[in-house]
Each structure stands twice: as structure tokens, then as C-alpha cells.
C-alpha positions, 0 to 999 in steps of 0.5 A: 620566313618569306624568301621571295625577295632573296630569289629575284633574278635567280632564274625561272627554274630556281624560282619555281623550285623554291616557290613550290610546296615541296622541293623537287630538284629533278624537276628544277634540273630538267626545266633548265636542260629542256629550256636551254637551246642546244646552241647554248650547251658548251663543251668545257674543259673538265680541268677548269671545273671545280666542285660546288664550294657548298657540296655537302658530300664527303664520301663518293662510292668508288665502285659506283663512280667506276660504273658510271665512268664505264657507261660514259666511255661507251655511251657518252654523257647523256645530260649536260652538267650545270655550272656557273662562271667563276673568276677562274674557270667554272663552279659546279651547280649540278652534276658532281658525279657525272663530272668525276666519272667523266674525268675517270673515263679519260674525257677532257671536256664535258657538255655544260649549261652555264647559269648565273647563281649567287652563293646562297643559291649554290648552297641550296642547290648542292644540298637539294641535289644530294638529299633528293638523289639519296647520294649522301650518307646519313651523317652527310644528310643530317649535316645538310639538313642542319645547314639548310635549317640554319641558312634558311631559318626554317624549323624541323617541321618546315624542312620535313614538309619541304623535302617530303620527309617525316618529322621523325626522319629529320629528327632522327638524322639530326640526332646523329650529329651528337655522336662522337666524330669517330663514330660519325666517320664510321657511319659515313664509311658504312661501317655502322648502319643508320639503325645502329647509329640511331640507337647510339645517338640516344646514349649519354656517355660518349665513352659508352657510345665508342665502346658499343660502336667498336663492338658493332664492328668487331662482334657484328652486333645486331640492332636488337642486340645493341638495343638490349645492351644500351638498356642495361642498367649496369654498364662497365666503363671501358677504362675505369671498370666501374659502374655508371650511375643509373639515371632516373627513368623519368629523366631519361624520358625527358631527355629523349623527348627533348632530343626528339623535339630539338634534334640536339643532345639534351641532358637532364641532371643535377637540377639542370636541363642542358641543351647544347648548340653550335652557333647563334643560328642554332640557338635561335632555331632551338628557341623557336622550337621551344616557342621562346620569344625574346623581346627586342 
């Protein structure tokens, strides 16, 4: 999909960012900072700044924030944040951690560059900053990619190329979004590793997933242990203490292949192939991946 018309008047930095073959947030931010005259960098009250409404990050590392705050207390804020003017105060475009750490350090104001971006640009920039600076948990990164794919109507292959990631990395991350919410929260909070979560995301039963995730936390299961347990043909259900019906090995292969292809949790059973989706845009994405064309 050609995005050129959608990016008119967004500024040279943003145009260069999205017209390049591979997205580079650091280069985009540096372009804005280096081309802004010192006279245009303003000190604005921190209390007048609110987070980018499209900020995908849920969890901020308190220890890392405190370390940055200590550095700011001693050396100040080296690089200005980027904001846009809003009806009341300012909205962050780039520099969430610097802003939070500055407030933690007791500063009343922070150096900032004011730029005008529309809502679409605000969302894209927020995702790029967090994804490329690796500040997101695997779940937050997965949701960011999914939102980006839906908003920009891009495929997994296109997303992988644009962010400089492998297709398998994108697929594995998107697969984590099929996990029960409590398990996703454990991944966000660092109680379960990405490697553990990837194994859990291949399982069918939510009850089994939750049961095994609890064992990871209580028993310290290694990824190898988890893989061995998840391959066990007879699994005792947590509540009913009965055997789970064994799924055809061929069906498991089909399910795994379709999950890797679509990034959605697919089930093959009882003469049906079920591919769940959470929005019309997500359905359109799946249909495109499957090369299904619908006539107008």
C-alpha cells in the first residue's frame, strides 16, 4: 500500500523515516534534533506533558528509570524530547523515559522540540521508538507489531523487512497474543521468559497453558523441561483429573503451520479449520496472507 499521500506535510524527518527501505527511529530523531536551531529548543513544564496516547508500553523498569534519574540529576538532560502541542499542554512524540526520569529527578521542566504530527504519525512513532530501542516486553512488542500491521495494512513479511527482523521472529511474537491474559501479564512482568512463552503459545488448551505457566513459576521449569512436558501425549487436566483427548499428529502439524503463517491461534478438529480474528482489519490481513481475493 502506497503511504506517500498520507505523509504529506508531516516533515522531512518523518518522510525520510517511512520512505527508507528499513525504518530507523534513531536516525529520524537525530535528524530532528540536529536540524533544530538551539533557539527553537524550549524548556517546557513537565506537568504540562502527557504520554503519547498511542504509547504501547505498559511496564516501565523502575530500577532503570531510577538510574536514568540519577544520571539526569548529575548531568542534566543531554538530548531534548520531542512533543506536539495539544489543546492542553503537550503530547510526547519521543522521549517517554527521559520525561519520567526527569520528573523522578525532581525537575520542573525539560528541554523539548515542538513539532506538529497527526494522530497516525503519533502512533507510528511511538511504536517505532519502543520496538527499535528494545524497551518493550515480548507481549508489548507483539501487540505493537499487530497494531502497526492493522493500521498500515502490511503483511508479516513486510513488517519483518521494514523493522529489520526475521519473519519467524515476527510470527513467534504474534503467536504470544493467543496466550491467556494472566500468562501474558506474567511475560510482561518478567515472570515467564520469551522462550517459555513461545512453547506455551503452541499449546491448544488454555487450562494446560495456565497449569504449565504456574509450574514454570513454582518449580523453575527449564525450556527443555517445558518442551518435554508439552509433548506428553497424556496430560492430566487441572480440575477434572481426566485425560485430554489426543489430537492427530497430522492435525498438530497443520495447526502449527497455519499458526506460523497467520500469527493467529488456529485449530483443526472435527472436520473444521478455525482461524480466530479480533477485528475486520485482522481478518483482511489473514485473508491476504492466505491469498484469498474477494470480488467487489
